[in-house]
C-alpha positions as CSV (number, residue, x, y, z in Angstrom):
1,M,15.0,109.1,193.7
2,P,13.6,112.0,195.6
3,N,12.1,111.5,199.1
4,T,14.1,108.4,199.8
5,K,16.6,107.5,202.5
6,A,19.6,105.4,201.8
7,V,19.8,102.0,203.6
8,G,23.3,100.6,202.9
9,V,23.6,100.4,199.1
10,A,19.8,100.0,198.5
11,F,17.0,102.5,199.0
12,S,14.0,102.3,201.3
13,D,10.4,103.3,200.4
14,P,9.7,107.0,200.2
15,E,9.6,108.8,203.5
16,L,6.0,109.9,204.3
17,T,5.8,113.0,206.4
18,A,3.4,115.8,206.9
19,G,2.9,117.7,203.6
20,T,3.9,114.7,201.4
21,T,1.6,114.5,198.4
22,I,0.1,111.1,197.6
23,T,-2.1,110.4,194.6
24,G,-5.6,111.3,195.8
25,G,-4.7,113.3,198.9
26,T,-2.2,114.8,201.3
27,L,-1.0,113.5,204.7
28,D,-1.1,115.9,207.6
29,S,-1.4,115.6,211.3
30,T,-5.2,115.8,211.3
31,T,-6.1,113.3,208.6
32,L,-6.3,109.6,209.1
33,V,-5.1,107.4,206.2
34,N,-7.2,104.4,205.2
35,S,-4.9,101.9,206.8
36,N,-5.6,103.3,210.3
37,V,-9.1,104.8,210.1
38,R,-10.9,103.6,213.2
39,S,-14.3,102.0,212.5
40,G,-15.4,102.6,216.1
41,F,-14.5,102.9,219.7
42,S,-15.7,101.8,223.1
43,A,-15.8,103.3,226.6
44,S,-16.3,101.4,229.9
45,Q,-16.9,102.9,233.3
46,Q,-17.4,101.4,236.7
47,G,-19.8,103.2,239.0
48,A,-20.3,103.3,242.7
49,T,-22.6,100.7,244.3
50,I,-26.2,101.1,243.1
51,A,-28.0,102.1,246.3
52,T,-31.4,100.7,247.3
53,T,-33.0,104.2,246.9
54,G,-32.3,107.3,244.8
55,N,-30.1,107.8,241.7
56,S,-26.6,106.2,241.1
57,D,-24.8,108.2,238.4
58,V,-21.5,107.7,236.5
59,V,-20.2,109.9,233.7
60,V,-18.3,108.8,230.5
61,I,-16.6,111.3,228.3
62,A,-16.8,110.5,224.5
63,P,-13.2,110.4,223.2
64,A,-14.2,111.0,219.6
65,A,-17.3,111.9,217.5
66,G,-19.5,108.9,216.8
67,V,-22.8,107.2,217.2
68,L,-23.8,105.0,220.1
69,S,-24.3,101.5,218.7
70,A,-24.6,99.3,221.8
71,A,-24.8,99.7,225.6
72,W,-24.4,97.0,228.3
73,F,-24.6,96.8,232.1
74,S,-23.1,94.2,234.5
75,G,-22.9,94.1,238.2
76,T,-21.7,91.5,240.7
77,D,-25.2,91.2,242.4
78,G,-28.4,89.9,241.0
79,L,-31.7,91.8,241.5
80,A,-35.1,90.2,241.2
81,A,-37.7,91.8,238.9
82,N,-40.3,93.7,240.8
83,N,-43.1,96.1,239.6
84,T,-42.8,98.3,242.7
85,D,-39.1,98.3,243.6
86,Y,-37.0,98.5,240.4
87,I,-34.1,100.1,238.6
88,T,-34.5,102.2,235.5
89,F,-31.4,102.7,233.4
90,S,-30.8,105.8,231.3
91,I,-28.0,107.6,229.5
92,T,-28.3,111.3,228.9
93,N,-25.9,113.2,226.5
94,L,-25.1,116.3,228.5
95,G,-22.9,117.7,225.7
96,T,-19.6,119.5,226.5
97,S,-21.4,122.2,228.5
98,G,-23.3,119.8,230.8
99,S,-26.7,121.1,229.8
100,G,-27.7,118.6,227.1
101,T,-30.8,116.5,227.4
102,A,-30.6,113.9,224.6
103,A,-31.9,110.6,225.9
104,M,-29.7,107.8,224.4
105,L,-31.6,104.8,225.8
106,A,-35.2,104.0,225.0
107,A,-37.6,105.2,227.7
108,T,-39.3,101.9,227.9
109,D,-39.7,99.1,230.5
110,A,-37.1,97.1,228.6
111,N,-34.5,99.3,230.4
112,T,-35.9,98.5,233.9
113,T,-35.9,95.6,236.3
114,K,-39.7,95.6,236.4
115,A,-41.4,92.2,236.4
116,T,-43.7,93.5,233.6
117,G,-41.7,94.5,230.5
118,G,-38.3,94.5,232.2
119,T,-35.9,91.8,233.3
120,A,-34.1,90.9,236.5
121,L,-30.4,91.4,236.9
122,T,-28.3,88.3,237.0
123,A,-25.1,88.4,239.0
124,N,-22.0,88.8,236.8
125,A,-24.0,88.6,233.6
126,R,-24.1,91.2,230.8
127,R,-27.4,93.0,230.4
128,V,-28.1,94.6,227.0
129,L,-29.7,98.0,227.2
130,S,-32.1,99.2,224.6
131,L,-31.1,102.2,222.6
132,N,-33.3,105.2,221.7
133,G,-35.0,104.8,218.3
134,T,-34.2,108.4,217.2
135,A,-30.8,108.4,215.4
136,A,-30.0,112.0,216.4
137,N,-30.2,111.1,220.1
138,L,-27.4,108.6,219.6
139,A,-24.8,111.0,218.1
140,V,-21.9,112.2,220.2
141,A,-19.2,114.8,219.7
142,A,-15.7,114.5,221.0
143,G,-15.7,115.6,224.7
144,D,-19.5,115.1,225.3
145,R,-20.3,114.0,228.8
146,L,-22.6,111.0,229.0
147,R,-24.5,110.6,232.3
148,I,-25.4,107.0,232.9
149,R,-28.0,106.7,235.6
150,A,-29.5,103.8,237.5
151,A,-32.6,105.3,239.2
152,A,-34.1,103.2,242.0
153,T,-37.9,103.4,242.3
154,G,-39.2,102.3,245.7
155,T,-36.7,100.5,247.8
156,L,-34.6,97.8,246.0
157,A,-34.3,94.4,247.7
158,N,-30.5,94.8,247.7
159,T,-27.7,97.0,246.5
160,V,-25.9,96.1,243.2
161,T,-22.1,96.3,243.7
162,F,-19.4,96.9,241.1
163,P,-21.7,98.1,238.4
164,V,-19.9,98.4,235.0
165,Y,-21.3,100.1,231.9
166,A,-19.8,99.5,228.5
167,L,-20.7,101.6,225.5
168,N,-19.8,101.0,221.8
169,F,-19.7,103.7,219.2
170,T,-19.3,103.8,215.4
171,V,-17.3,106.6,213.9
172,A,-19.5,109.3,212.5
């Protein structure tokens, strides 16, 4: 049998290497076969303490092309909802050049800690962030830099330590 390796007196399955032709396709170093095609990937990043004023940013680099399907936040400190002193969460796809402007989260009060339309932060609890409704804004290319920002409006009642952001993507 061609393309086989002897194992004792029996033979093993055909050896599959780059260039081996299989019914319906060819294996090479850039193609994923059905048995190991990824359906998605995730990225998590811990940021610096969210200060009581100003912006607190962290950057995630997309490891592969895909579409943002979910975003979460969690910190070790709670923060009461307040219409004057609150956090607004945003994610901006800066692209690979750093000049992109695609807003990946909805620009609504749902992504704030406002008392009206937003929600307080609960210590050590996962907070679901609302995604942008425009599908094109959720697409990422491999290597895109995603700036996650917690922007303080007014002066927050306290800092939020150990902020962690988790992002899930589906493969495009």
